[in-house]
C-alpha positions in Angstrom: 99.7 116.6 125.3 100.0 117.2 121.5 103.6 116.1 121.5 102.7 112.9 123.2 100.0 112.3 120.7 102.4 112.8 117.8 105.1 110.5 119.2 102.5 107.8 119.8 101.3 108.1 116.2 104.9 107.9 114.9 105.4 104.8 116.9 102.2 103.1 115.6 102.7 104.1 112.0 106.5 103.7 112.0 108.9 105.3 109.6 107.8 105.8 106.1 109.2 103.3 103.6 110.9 104.6 100.5 110.6 102.6 97.2 113.8 103.6 95.6 115.5 100.4 96.6 112.6 98.5 95.2 112.9 100.3 91.9 116.6 99.5 91.7 115.9 95.8 92.4 113.3 95.7 89.7 115.7 97.2 87.1 118.3 94.6 88.2 115.8 91.8 87.7 114.8 93.1 84.2 118.5 93.3 83.3 119.1 89.8 84.5 116.1 88.5 82.5 117.3 90.3 79.3 120.8 88.9 79.8 119.3 85.3 80.2 117.3 85.8 77.0 120.3 87.0 75.1 122.4 84.1 76.3 119.7 81.6 75.2 119.5 83.3 71.8 123.3 83.3 71.3 123.5 79.6 72.4 120.7 78.7 69.9 122.3 80.7 67.1 125.8 79.2 67.5 124.3 75.7 67.8 122.2 75.9 64.6 124.7 78.0 62.6 121.9 80.3 61.6 123.9 83.5 61.9 126.7 82.2 59.7 124.1 81.2 57.1 122.5 84.6 57.3 125.8 86.4 56.9 126.8 84.2 54.0 123.5 85.0 52.3 123.9 88.7 52.8 127.5 88.8 51.6 126.5 86.7 48.5 123.7 89.2 47.7 126.0 92.1 48.0 128.8 90.5 45.8 126.1 89.5 43.3 124.9 93.0 42.9 128.5 94.5 42.7 129.6 92.1 39.9 
């Protein structure tokens, strides 16, 4: 009788779900979001030439202190 009750409970509740796959999917989504932000930032920086201006400024400051 007890075995029948346990089997019936298992059929009603079903197998326990594990959240490991969900965690992996969440990490993948976070990585995709970070990559999208990085691509937008690189696109903006190359379009406005801000990175080149920043590097020129830094190198001018270094050369100015050396000479």
